[in-house]
N, C-alpha and C positions, 0 to 999 in steps of 0.2 A: 434689388433682387439679384441672386447670384448668377442667373442665366440671362441677364439683360444683354441685349445685343449692342449696347453702347460700346464704342471702341475703347474708351477708357476703362470700363468695367472688364472687358474681355482681356485686357492686358494685365490684369491684377489678380494674383492668387488670393483665394478666400478660404477661411475656415468657417464651417457651418455646423450647427448642432441639429441633429435630426433623430428620427425614430425608425428602427428597423421594421419593415413590413414584409420582407421575404428573405429567406436564407437559401443559398445555392451551394450545398456542401461539396458537390463534385468539382465546382469551379473555385471554391473558397472565396465566394463573393456574397454580397447581400444588396438588396434594394432598400433605400431609405426615403422616407417622406419628410418634407420640410414644411411644417405648419405655418411658419412665418413667411413662406414664399408661395402662398396660395395652394398649399398642399401638393406641391410638385413632387412627383416620385422620380427618383434618380434611375439611371441605367444601373445594371449590376456593377457594383463597385468592389475592387479587390480589397481584401482585409490585410492590413500590414501585419507582418509577423517578424520574429527575430531572425529566423533562418528558413530558406526555401530551396536549398540545393543538396549538399551532402547531408547536413543536418536539416530536418524538416519539422516545422511546427504546424500544429493543426488546432485551431480554436475558433469557434464561431459564436457570434452574439445570438441572443434569443430574440424572437419576434416581440416587439414592444420595448426593446432595450434602447436607451439613449446612447447615441454614438457621436463622436466628433469626426467630421469629414473635412478633407482638404481637397480643394478644387483649383486646378491650374487655369491658365488663360483660355483653354478651349471650352470651359464651362462644364456642362453635364457629362460630356464624354471624357473628361480629364480629371477624374476624382479617385480618392482612396478613403477607406475607413481607417482612421488612425487608431482609434480605441474607444472604449466605453467610459462613461462617467456615472457616478452615483448622483441621482437627481430625485427630487420629490421626497417620497417616504422611503425610498430604498436606502438601507443602511449598510455600511461595510461590515464584513464578518468579524473584524477586530478593531480595537481602538488604541493600540500601543505602537510606539515608533520602532520597536525592536523586532516586530514580527513580520514575516513574509508568509502569505497564506493563500491557498486556493480552496474554496468551498463549493461543493456541487449541490445540485437541486435535491438530491436524495439525502443530504445531510453529511455525506462523506467529505473529508477534508485532508489536506496536506499542509503542515505548518512547521516553520522553523523559527525559533526564538533565539536571536543572536546574543541576548543578554545572558542566557544560561547555556548556550550551545546545545539546545534540545530540539530534536526533530520528532514530530508526531504525525502519525497517519491513522485515520479512523475510517473504517468501511463497515457499516452495520455494527455488529457486535465484536468485530475484530479491531484491536487497537495495537499499534506498534509505537514504541518510544525508544529513540536512540539518544544517548548522551555521550559525553567524552569518554567515560570509563565504564559504562554499563548499557545493556539493552534489554528490553522486555517485550514479549508478545503475549497478548491475551485475547482469547476467543471463546465463544460459548459452544462451539462444535469441534470438528476435527482439525488437528494440526498434523500435516503430512510432510515428511522429508523423504525424498526419493532421489537416488543417484544411480547412474549406470556404472559408476566406478566405486571408489571407497568413500565412506563417511567417517569423519574423525571428530570425536568429542574429547576435548582435553581440558582438564582443570588443574591449574598449577598447585592449588591447595586442596580442593575437595569438589566432588560432584555429588549433588543431592537430588534424589528423585523421590517425590512424595505423591503417592497415588493409592487408592483402595486396592487395586489389582495391577500387578506388573506381570506381563507375559512376554517371554523371549522365545522366538522360534528361529533356530539355526538348522536348516536342512530338516532331518528327521528328529532332531532333538528339541524338546520343549521344556522350558522352565516357567512355572507359574507360582507367583508369590502373592498371598493375600494377607489380610491382617492377622490371621490365626494359623495358617499353615503354608507349607512350601512343597511343591511337587516338581520332580525332575524326571522326565520320560525320555529315555534314550536306549539304543540297542546296546551300547557299551558305555559304562561310566567308570572313570578312573579318578581316584583321589591321590595326590602326591603330597607327602608330608604327614604331620601328625593330625589325627582326627579325634576330637573329644566329643562325647555324647553325654549330655546331662538329661536324665529322665529315662523313660522306657525305650527299649529298642526291639523292634520286631523284624525278623529276617525270614523271608520265604525262599525256598529253593535251595540248591546245593551251594557250598562255598569251598574255596581253596584258600588256605592260609600258609603264607611263607614267613618263617621266623617264629619267635616265641609268642605264644598267646596265653595270657593270664585270665583264667576264669574267675568269676566272683566266688567267694566262700559262702555257700548257701547255708552252712551249719552254724555260722556265727550269729 
């Protein structure tokens, strides 16, 4: 038994496999039961993390999770939870050597595949994929980009926007484009350069023309 009072046992560090029975988030500790030691329940055991000072990790096992524990010579009072293991019918979320992955109870996951340098993140219907030379974001609802300063979108070759309705609002000016028409609403609208119109042109209100204006020949 790991908590035997025999002097030889107390001077020897021990690794034991147990099952989590209580989680203490505020302390980042957990209690573990050891069925092969008469169902002894440990004191709250610290859970080993990568960092706990400037960089801080936070991850807790679930109740019922199998964990590997290290105990020093002081026995029950001198232990740590090193980590969890896959045991029984619990299967890992991936089965390849090139993937590092974290999967959560709600189905969300983060995954990096070093064989193709591909990072994936999935949260509900939102999926993000990053590769060496491209990135994609897919979701079933709203995509929002907000900045207190400037937002810059730049394409070295081309920028494509495909949507049933495109609306741009800049102050009091609104431009709305649909599949069959376009509307620009503004207090003042200025075109610089040549303007070509194919089809009918309806103009309401007064107009001022500078330069020569050629009217169509309605008699021909």
